[in-house]
C-alpha positions as CSV (number, residue, x, y, z in Angstrom):
1,M,206.2,68.3,96.7
2,G,202.7,68.7,97.6
3,S,202.2,65.0,98.4
4,L,205.4,65.2,100.4
5,S,204.0,68.1,102.3
6,G,201.2,66.3,103.0
7,L,203.2,63.7,104.7
8,W,203.8,66.0,107.7
9,G,199.9,66.2,108.7
10,L,199.7,63.3,111.3
11,P,203.0,64.4,112.8
12,R,201.6,68.1,113.1
13,L,198.5,66.9,114.3
14,L,200.0,64.8,117.0
15,R,202.4,67.3,118.0
16,H,199.8,70.3,118.2
17,Y,196.5,68.9,118.4
18,G,196.6,69.1,122.9
19,A,197.6,72.6,122.5
20,T,194.5,73.6,120.3
21,G,192.3,73.0,123.4
22,A,193.3,75.9,125.4
23,G,190.4,77.9,126.0
24,L,187.8,75.0,125.1
25,P,185.8,73.2,127.7
26,A,185.7,69.2,127.3
27,D,183.2,67.5,125.3
28,D,181.3,66.2,128.3
29,E,181.3,69.9,129.7
30,V,179.3,71.3,126.9
31,V,175.3,71.2,126.9
32,F,172.6,73.1,124.9
33,D,170.9,76.3,125.9
34,A,172.4,76.0,129.6
35,P,170.4,78.1,131.8
36,A,171.7,80.8,134.0
37,P,172.0,79.4,137.7
38,R,169.0,81.3,138.9
39,V,166.6,80.2,135.9
40,R,168.0,76.4,136.5
41,E,167.4,76.6,140.4
42,A,163.7,77.9,139.7
43,C,163.4,74.9,137.5
44,D,164.4,72.3,139.8
45,A,162.4,73.8,142.5
46,L,159.4,73.7,140.3
47,R,159.9,70.0,139.0
48,R,159.7,69.2,142.7
49,G,156.5,70.7,143.2
50,A,157.9,74.4,144.7
51,Y,155.8,77.0,142.5
52,E,157.3,79.8,144.5
53,P,161.1,80.2,143.3
54,A,159.9,80.3,139.5
55,Q,157.1,82.8,140.6
56,E,159.8,85.1,142.3
57,L,161.9,84.7,139.3
58,L,159.2,85.8,137.0
59,A,158.1,88.9,138.8
60,A,161.7,90.0,139.4
61,T,162.5,90.1,135.6
62,R,159.3,92.0,134.9
63,E,159.6,94.2,137.6
64,A,163.2,95.1,136.3
65,A,161.7,95.2,132.5
66,D,164.7,93.0,131.9
67,W,163.0,91.4,129.2
68,A,166.2,88.9,127.7
69,A,166.0,87.5,131.1
70,R,162.2,87.4,131.1
71,T,162.4,85.8,127.9
72,E,165.0,83.2,129.1
73,A,162.8,82.7,132.1
74,A,159.5,82.1,130.6
75,W,161.0,79.6,127.8
76,A,162.4,77.4,130.6
77,V,159.7,77.4,132.9
78,A,157.5,76.4,130.0
79,A,159.6,73.6,128.9
80,V,159.6,72.4,132.3
81,L,155.8,72.3,132.7
82,L,155.3,71.6,128.9
83,H,155.1,67.7,129.6
84,D,153.4,67.9,132.8
85,P,150.2,69.9,132.0
86,G,148.6,68.8,135.3
87,R,151.0,70.7,137.3
88,L,150.5,73.7,135.0
89,E,146.8,73.7,135.7
90,V,147.4,73.5,139.6
91,W,149.6,76.2,139.4
92,R,146.9,78.3,137.3
93,A,144.3,76.9,140.1
94,R,146.4,78.7,142.7
95,R,147.0,81.6,140.9
96,P,144.0,82.8,138.6
97,G,144.9,85.6,136.4
98,D,148.4,85.8,137.3
99,R,150.3,87.5,134.5
100,D,153.5,85.6,134.6
101,L,151.9,82.5,134.5
102,A,149.8,83.7,131.3
103,L,152.9,84.2,129.9
104,V,154.5,80.6,130.7
105,R,151.0,79.4,129.6
106,A,151.3,81.1,125.9
107,E,155.0,79.9,125.7
108,A,154.0,76.3,126.4
109,A,151.4,76.3,124.3
110,V,153.3,77.4,121.2
111,A,156.3,75.3,122.0
112,Q,154.2,72.2,122.3
113,A,152.9,73.0,118.6
114,W,156.5,73.4,117.3
115,E,157.6,69.9,119.2
116,V,155.1,68.2,117.2
117,R,156.1,69.6,114.2
118,T,159.6,69.2,114.7
119,E,162.5,71.1,113.5
120,A,163.0,68.9,110.2
121,R,162.4,69.8,106.9
122,A,158.8,70.5,105.6
123,S,159.3,67.4,103.3
124,E,160.3,65.4,106.4
125,V,157.3,66.2,108.4
126,S,154.2,63.7,108.2
127,A,150.7,64.5,107.4
128,E,149.7,63.5,110.8
129,Q,152.3,65.8,112.5
130,F,151.2,68.9,110.4
131,F,147.7,68.4,111.3
132,G,148.8,67.9,115.2
133,F,151.0,71.3,114.6
134,R,148.2,73.1,113.0
135,A,145.5,72.0,115.7
136,L,147.9,73.0,118.7
137,L,148.4,76.5,117.0
138,T,144.6,76.8,116.8
139,D,144.4,75.8,120.7
140,A,147.2,78.2,121.5
141,V,145.3,81.4,120.3
142,P,143.0,81.9,123.7
143,A,146.4,81.7,125.9
144,L,148.4,84.0,123.7
145,E,145.4,86.8,124.0
146,E,145.3,86.2,127.7
147,A,149.1,86.6,128.2
148,V,149.3,89.6,125.8
149,A,146.1,91.2,127.7
150,L,147.7,90.6,131.3
151,N,151.1,91.8,130.2
152,Q,150.5,95.2,129.1
153,G,153.6,97.0,128.4
154,D,155.5,93.8,128.3
155,P,157.0,92.5,124.8
156,T,158.0,89.1,125.7
157,P,154.3,87.7,124.8
158,W,154.5,89.4,121.5
159,A,157.4,87.0,120.8
160,A,155.4,84.3,121.4
161,V,152.7,85.6,118.9
162,L,155.5,85.9,116.5
163,A,156.5,82.3,116.9
164,H,152.7,81.6,116.2
165,D,152.5,83.7,113.2
166,T,155.3,81.7,111.6
167,G,153.6,78.4,112.1
168,A,150.1,79.6,111.5
169,A,151.0,81.4,108.5
170,A,149.6,84.7,109.3
171,P,148.8,86.8,106.7
172,R,151.8,89.8,106.1
173,D,149.8,92.5,107.5
174,V,149.0,90.6,110.8
175,F,152.7,89.8,111.0
176,Q,153.8,93.5,110.4
177,D,151.1,94.5,113.4
178,H,152.5,91.7,115.7
179,L,156.1,93.0,115.4
180,A,155.2,96.6,115.6
181,S,153.5,95.8,118.9
182,A,156.5,94.1,120.3
183,L,159.3,96.8,119.0
184,A,157.0,99.6,120.2
185,L,157.7,98.2,123.6
186,D,161.2,97.1,123.1
187,P,162.9,98.6,119.8
188,H,165.9,96.2,120.0
189,N,164.1,93.2,121.3
190,W,166.2,89.8,120.4
191,A,163.6,87.4,120.5
192,A,161.1,89.6,118.4
193,H,163.9,90.1,115.8
194,A,164.8,86.7,115.7
195,R,161.6,85.2,115.2
196,A,160.7,87.8,112.9
197,V,163.8,86.4,110.7
198,Q,162.3,82.8,110.9
199,Y,159.2,84.3,109.3
200,L,160.9,86.2,106.6
201,A,162.9,83.1,105.7
202,D,162.2,81.8,102.2
203,K,161.4,78.5,103.4
204,W,158.3,80.3,105.5
205,H,156.7,83.3,103.9
206,G,159.4,85.8,103.0
207,S,162.4,85.6,100.5
208,H,166.0,85.3,101.0
209,E,166.8,88.9,100.0
210,E,163.6,90.2,102.1
211,M,165.1,88.4,105.3
212,A,168.9,89.9,104.7
213,D,167.2,93.2,104.1
214,F,165.4,93.0,107.6
215,A,168.3,91.8,109.2
216,E,170.5,94.3,108.1
217,R,168.2,97.3,108.8
218,A,167.5,95.9,112.6
219,A,171.5,95.7,113.1
220,A,172.0,99.6,111.7
221,K,169.6,100.6,114.2
222,S,170.8,99.0,117.2
223,P,173.4,100.4,119.6
224,A,176.9,99.6,118.8
225,D,177.7,96.6,121.2
226,H,173.9,95.4,121.1
227,P,173.7,91.6,120.1
228,L,171.0,92.8,117.1
229,R,174.6,94.0,115.3
230,G,174.9,90.3,114.7
231,L,171.5,89.6,113.5
232,P,172.7,89.5,109.7
233,V,174.7,86.4,110.4
234,V,171.4,84.8,111.9
235,A,169.9,85.5,108.6
236,L,173.0,83.9,106.8
237,T,172.1,80.6,108.7
238,E,168.8,80.3,106.8
239,L,170.8,80.6,103.5
240,A,173.0,78.0,104.8
241,L,170.5,75.6,105.3
242,D,169.0,76.0,102.2
243,E,169.6,72.8,100.6
244,R,168.7,74.2,97.2
245,L,172.1,76.1,97.2
246,D,174.5,73.1,97.8
247,G,175.6,73.2,94.1
248,D,176.0,77.1,93.6
249,E,179.7,77.9,93.2
250,A,179.3,81.5,92.9
251,T,178.7,81.9,96.7
252,A,177.8,79.7,99.7
253,Y,174.8,81.9,99.8
254,G,173.0,81.7,96.5
255,P,171.4,85.0,95.9
256,V,173.1,87.3,98.6
257,A,175.9,89.1,97.0
258,Q,179.3,87.8,98.5
259,H,180.1,91.2,100.0
260,R,176.8,91.3,102.3
261,V,178.0,87.8,103.2
262,N,181.4,89.3,104.2
263,A,180.0,92.4,106.2
264,A,177.4,90.1,108.2
265,I,180.5,87.8,109.0
266,A,182.6,90.7,109.8
267,A,180.2,92.6,112.1
268,A,179.5,89.5,114.0
269,R,183.2,89.0,114.7
270,A,183.9,92.5,115.6
271,L,180.6,92.1,118.0
272,S,182.1,88.6,119.3
273,E,185.8,90.2,119.7
274,A,184.0,93.2,121.5
275,H,182.8,91.0,124.5
276,P,184.6,88.5,126.6
277,P,184.5,84.8,125.9
278,G,181.7,82.7,127.4
279,D,179.5,86.1,127.4
280,P,176.0,84.5,127.3
281,R,174.4,87.7,125.9
282,L,176.4,86.9,122.7
283,A,176.2,83.1,122.6
284,A,173.3,83.2,119.8
285,I,175.6,85.2,117.6
286,R,178.8,83.4,118.1
287,N,177.0,79.9,117.4
288,H,175.9,81.2,114.0
289,L,179.3,83.0,113.5
290,A,180.8,79.5,113.7
291,L,178.4,78.2,111.4
292,A,178.9,81.2,108.9
293,L,182.9,81.0,108.9
294,I,182.6,77.0,108.0
295,R,180.0,77.5,105.4
296,D,182.2,80.3,103.8
297,G,185.6,78.2,104.0
298,R,187.2,80.9,106.3
299,P,190.6,79.7,108.0
300,A,190.7,77.5,110.5
301,E,192.0,79.6,112.8
302,Q,189.4,81.9,113.0
303,I,186.5,79.2,113.5
304,L,188.7,78.1,116.4
305,D,188.6,81.8,118.1
306,V,185.1,81.8,117.8
307,F,184.6,78.2,119.3
308,R,186.7,79.5,122.2
309,A,184.4,82.4,122.6
310,I,181.4,80.5,122.6
311,G,182.9,78.1,125.6
312,R,180.2,76.3,126.8
313,H,177.2,78.4,125.8
314,V,176.3,76.2,122.8
315,T,173.0,77.3,121.4
316,A,170.4,74.4,120.1
317,Y,169.8,76.9,117.1
318,P,171.6,76.4,114.4
319,W,173.2,72.9,115.5
320,S,169.8,71.4,116.2
321,Y,169.0,71.7,112.4
322,L,172.2,69.9,111.3
323,G,172.2,67.0,113.9
324,G,172.6,68.5,117.2
325,L,175.4,68.7,119.8
326,P,177.3,65.7,118.2
327,V,177.7,68.0,114.7
328,F,178.5,70.8,117.1
329,L,181.5,68.9,118.7
330,E,182.7,67.5,115.2
331,F,182.9,70.8,113.8
332,R,184.8,71.8,116.6
333,Q,187.2,69.2,116.6
334,G,187.8,69.6,112.7
335,A,188.9,73.3,113.5
336,R,191.4,72.0,116.0
337,A,192.6,69.3,113.8
338,Q,192.9,71.7,110.9
339,V,194.8,74.3,113.0
340,A,197.2,71.6,114.3
341,K,198.0,70.4,110.7
342,E,198.6,73.7,109.8
343,T,200.9,74.7,112.4
344,P,205.0,73.9,111.2
345,F,206.2,71.0,113.0
346,F,209.7,72.3,113.7
347,G,209.5,76.0,115.6
348,G,206.2,76.1,115.1
349,A,203.4,76.6,118.0
350,V,199.7,77.1,118.0
351,R,198.7,80.7,118.9
352,P,197.1,80.7,122.5
353,P,193.7,82.4,122.9
354,E,194.0,86.5,122.9
355,A,191.6,86.9,125.7
356,E,191.5,85.3,129.0
357,V,188.6,82.9,129.0
358,A,186.8,82.3,132.4
359,A,187.7,78.8,133.9
360,A,183.9,78.1,133.8
361,D,183.8,78.5,130.1
362,A,187.0,76.9,129.2
363,G,187.6,73.3,130.7
364,G,187.0,74.5,134.3
365,A,183.3,73.7,134.4
366,R,184.3,70.1,135.4
367,R,184.0,69.8,139.3
368,E,184.9,66.2,140.4
369,L,185.7,64.3,143.6
370,A,186.6,60.8,143.9
371,L,185.3,59.0,147.1
372,V,187.9,55.7,147.7
373,P,187.5,53.2,150.6
374,A,191.3,53.0,151.2
375,T,193.8,55.1,153.0
376,V,195.8,57.9,151.7
377,A,199.0,55.8,151.3
378,Q,197.1,52.9,149.6
379,V,195.4,55.3,147.0
380,T,199.4,57.2,146.6
381,E,200.7,53.6,146.0
382,A,198.3,52.7,143.5
383,A,198.5,55.9,141.4
384,L,202.0,55.6,139.7
385,L,201.8,57.3,136.4
386,T,199.1,60.0,136.8
387,G,199.9,62.7,134.1
388,V,198.4,65.2,136.5
389,T,198.5,66.6,139.9
390,Y,196.2,65.7,142.3
391,R,195.2,66.3,146.2
392,M,194.1,63.6,148.5
393,A,192.5,64.0,151.9
394,P,191.1,61.2,154.7
395,L,187.7,61.6,155.9
396,V,188.4,60.7,159.5
397,G,186.4,58.0,160.9
398,T,184.7,56.7,157.8
399,G,187.6,54.8,156.2
400,I,187.1,57.1,153.2
401,T,189.7,59.0,150.9
402,L,188.7,62.0,148.9
403,V,190.7,62.7,145.8
404,E,190.7,65.7,143.5
405,A,192.9,67.0,140.6
406,A,194.7,70.2,141.5
407,P,195.3,72.0,138.3
408,S,196.1,75.4,140.1
409,H,199.7,73.4,141.0
410,E,200.5,72.5,137.4
411,P,203.4,74.1,135.6
412,A,202.8,76.7,133.3
413,A,202.2,75.6,129.7
414,G,205.4,75.1,127.9
415,A,207.6,75.8,130.9
416,G,211.0,74.7,130.4
417,G,210.7,74.2,126.5
418,R,208.2,71.3,127.4
419,R,205.6,70.5,124.5
420,P,202.5,71.5,126.0
421,G,199.3,69.3,125.2
422,L,201.4,66.0,123.8
423,R,201.1,64.2,127.3
424,R,197.5,65.0,127.4
425,A,196.7,63.9,124.2
426,L,198.5,60.6,124.6
427,L,197.4,60.0,128.1
428,G,193.4,61.7,127.3
429,E,192.1,64.5,128.9
430,G,193.2,63.9,132.5
431,D,189.3,63.9,134.0
432,L,189.3,62.3,137.5
433,V,187.4,59.3,135.9
434,R,190.3,58.5,133.7
435,L,192.5,58.6,136.8
436,A,190.3,56.6,138.8
437,R,190.7,54.0,136.1
438,S,194.6,54.3,136.4
439,F,194.6,54.0,140.3
440,S,192.0,51.4,140.8
441,N,193.7,48.7,138.4
442,G,194.2,45.7,140.0
443,E,193.0,47.4,143.6
444,P,190.2,45.5,145.7
445,W,188.5,48.7,146.2
446,P,185.9,50.8,144.1
447,V,186.1,54.3,143.1
448,L,183.3,56.6,143.1
449,V,183.8,59.8,141.0
450,V,180.8,62.7,141.6
451,S,180.9,65.2,139.3
452,R,179.3,68.6,138.3
453,V,179.7,69.1,134.5
454,S,178.5,72.4,133.6
455,D,175.0,72.4,135.4
456,R,174.4,68.6,135.8
457,Y,175.5,66.5,138.6
458,G,176.5,63.0,138.1
459,L,178.3,59.9,139.4
460,S,180.8,57.3,137.7
461,L,181.6,53.8,139.6
462,V,184.9,52.6,138.7
463,R,186.3,49.3,139.3
464,D,189.7,47.7,138.3
465,H,190.3,49.8,135.6
466,A,186.9,50.0,134.4
467,V,183.8,52.4,134.5
468,V,181.2,50.2,135.9
469,T,178.3,52.7,135.8
470,S,177.5,56.1,135.5
471,H,174.4,58.4,136.0
472,F,174.0,62.1,135.2
473,W,170.7,63.9,136.7
474,Q,169.4,66.0,133.3
475,G,165.8,66.5,134.3
476,P,162.3,65.0,133.6
477,E,164.0,64.3,129.8
478,G,166.7,62.2,131.1
479,I,164.9,60.2,134.2
480,P,165.9,56.4,133.6
481,A,163.2,53.6,133.3
482,Q,162.8,52.0,136.6
483,G,164.5,49.0,135.0
484,E,167.6,50.9,134.4
485,A,167.5,52.8,137.5
486,A,167.5,49.4,139.7
487,E,170.3,48.1,137.5
488,T,172.3,51.2,138.2
489,A,171.5,50.9,141.8
490,A,172.5,47.3,142.1
491,A,175.6,48.0,140.7
492,L,176.4,50.7,143.4
493,V,175.4,48.6,146.3
494,S,177.3,45.8,145.2
495,A,180.3,48.0,145.6
496,F,179.3,49.9,148.5
497,P,177.4,46.7,150.5
498,K,175.8,48.9,153.5
499,G,173.6,50.8,150.6
500,D,170.0,50.5,150.4
501,E,169.3,49.6,147.0
502,R,165.7,51.0,146.5
503,R,166.5,54.5,148.1
504,V,169.3,54.6,145.7
505,A,166.9,54.0,142.7
506,A,164.9,56.4,144.0
507,A,167.5,58.8,144.0
508,L,168.6,58.3,140.5
509,R,164.8,58.6,139.1
510,D,164.9,62.2,140.9
511,P,164.2,64.5,138.1
512,G,166.0,67.4,139.6
513,T,169.3,68.9,137.8
514,D,170.7,70.5,141.0
515,R,172.8,68.5,144.1
516,A,170.1,67.2,145.9
517,P,169.8,64.0,144.0
518,L,173.4,63.4,144.4
519,D,173.2,63.9,147.9
520,A,170.3,61.6,148.4
521,A,172.2,58.8,146.5
522,L,175.3,59.2,148.8
523,A,173.1,59.2,151.8
524,A,171.3,55.7,150.6
525,L,174.9,54.4,149.8
526,R,175.7,55.1,153.5
527,L,178.5,57.4,152.0
528,P,179.8,60.5,154.1
529,A,178.2,63.9,153.1
530,L,180.7,65.8,150.6
531,P,182.5,68.8,151.7
532,D,181.1,72.0,152.0
533,G,181.1,73.9,148.6
534,Y,181.3,71.3,146.6
535,G,179.9,71.8,143.1
536,E,180.2,75.8,143.7
537,R,183.9,76.0,144.3
538,Y,187.0,74.4,142.5
539,E,189.4,72.2,144.7
540,V,187.3,71.9,147.8
541,L,190.4,69.9,149.6
542,A,192.6,73.1,149.0
543,D,191.9,74.2,152.6
544,H,191.5,70.6,154.0
545,P,194.0,70.5,157.0
546,K,194.9,66.7,156.2
547,A,195.6,67.4,152.5
548,R,198.2,66.2,150.7
549,L,199.4,67.3,147.1
550,V,200.8,64.9,144.7
551,A,202.8,66.3,141.8
552,K,202.3,64.7,138.6
553,R,204.8,61.9,137.6
554,T,206.7,60.7,134.7
555,L,207.0,57.3,133.6
556,R,210.4,57.1,134.8
557,A,209.6,58.6,138.3
558,A,207.2,56.2,138.6
559,L,209.1,53.1,138.0
560,R,211.5,54.2,140.6
561,E,209.0,54.9,143.3
562,S,207.6,51.5,142.7
563,L,210.8,50.1,143.5
564,R,211.5,52.4,146.8
565,D,210.3,50.9,150.2
566,D,208.5,54.3,150.9
567,P,206.7,55.0,147.6
568,A,205.8,58.6,149.1
569,D,209.4,59.7,149.1
570,T,210.0,61.7,145.5
571,S,212.8,63.3,146.4
572,R,215.1,61.6,144.4
573,E,213.1,61.5,141.0
574,L,215.0,61.3,137.9
575,P,214.8,63.7,135.1
576,P,211.5,63.7,133.0
577,L,211.7,61.9,129.9
578,G,210.2,64.9,128.1
579,L,207.0,63.5,126.9
């Protein structure tokens, strides 16, 4: 009977998998540690040599005593300057003795040391890496001392000191003094507590029991809705990553009793459920909670609920320990598949998210627009079977038609007894690149899809059903080599011959992550400017006076339309096939 029951796994997966995606952003909308908008804007300006936005941001967080925001801003600005020490020194020469810059320098100095060591296990770190790690930690001491001296009353530099203590193997009494200094200024400082958990971990300078005790005490002393209530689940990650526990069958967490594991998970779940999905303040707790639920063998439905709550706020820690973003996506996909396979084929339905998920955290972070050098009628005729509802508008005098998906005009999921998600599973996720592949098939004209996916802008060139090339601006780490940029530029200019290949290549190598490089690339291709609000608003063509809405069409309707003299006439559409 068991083997017969197992035969239903694949049919259930095909039937229900699409529905499990409700409340989840698409894979390519997920990035590690996506910064707050104002932080991203300041960092983009800094990459172009404008220091003022970063200075203003850091000063504002200090004046507001918003230590969580100050920590995020300092880390992000330090990351920008980490590989550009010349710019850091220029800033320092312009503003000697600046307390905010001193904080950034301290964070950058410690981060540089940890980058050399990497996050690998000690057994996988070379002797040369350890030597460089220790040397850079020694070099960081003056910067840390300056940051503490200039930022009296600010706990943020003390958190950087605690990260230094862990790597430098500071004596226990020194560590305790530094932790006390941080907590005297902010008793519930998240960064200080999280770094103390690292110091007290068994792999560093403490033990599993000591680390768990510290996390539980901190949670008990924190306000009811504070992220620190979930700190014990962060400590569970350190246990989960201890390779010596892999063979322990009594508990997934070795020496820590199961009742303490259960309590940590229960507290983190309660905290997560008390806050809206996608709340960035709970991002760290929810990411650790997802791993804890997986490690402890909890029901897939519980795990999927946490992935929905995470949304696009995926944190590098803990996933970078396990292999990075691909591992996060693999675990999330596994939870979806398990929920689908456990849902009865007949009469069963995937439970929808209990809480409404903001569009930006549930697949709505994608903002896409296609530029097609063809008329509206030509594009309509080419797009037979779309699987989505879309909107088109002509740019008068340019020969360009703009196309966007129009999810606001989709019928409600499951309406009329339809099976939501099956068509999506069979035809693909339905984004504009896939749609462009469909309506460019066999056509003489190219399609350029511009995208904002989470906090990254990009473009994709689609021609005759194939993606010819694509590029996303991802900051200095993602700058393409000169040859790669030239190759991409050549492909773009071959599709839009009026473009300037050298200017396009220069735009592709811009280190920014805002919209400016995309606008520069379009200008270099001699393409029209994007509509006002693109990248900030969804469905920017909705208010266009000449916009035309084209409803999704079934296979039968598409075949009938292809035989009509007027392909735009949909009044005699046959009943749907029921996909």
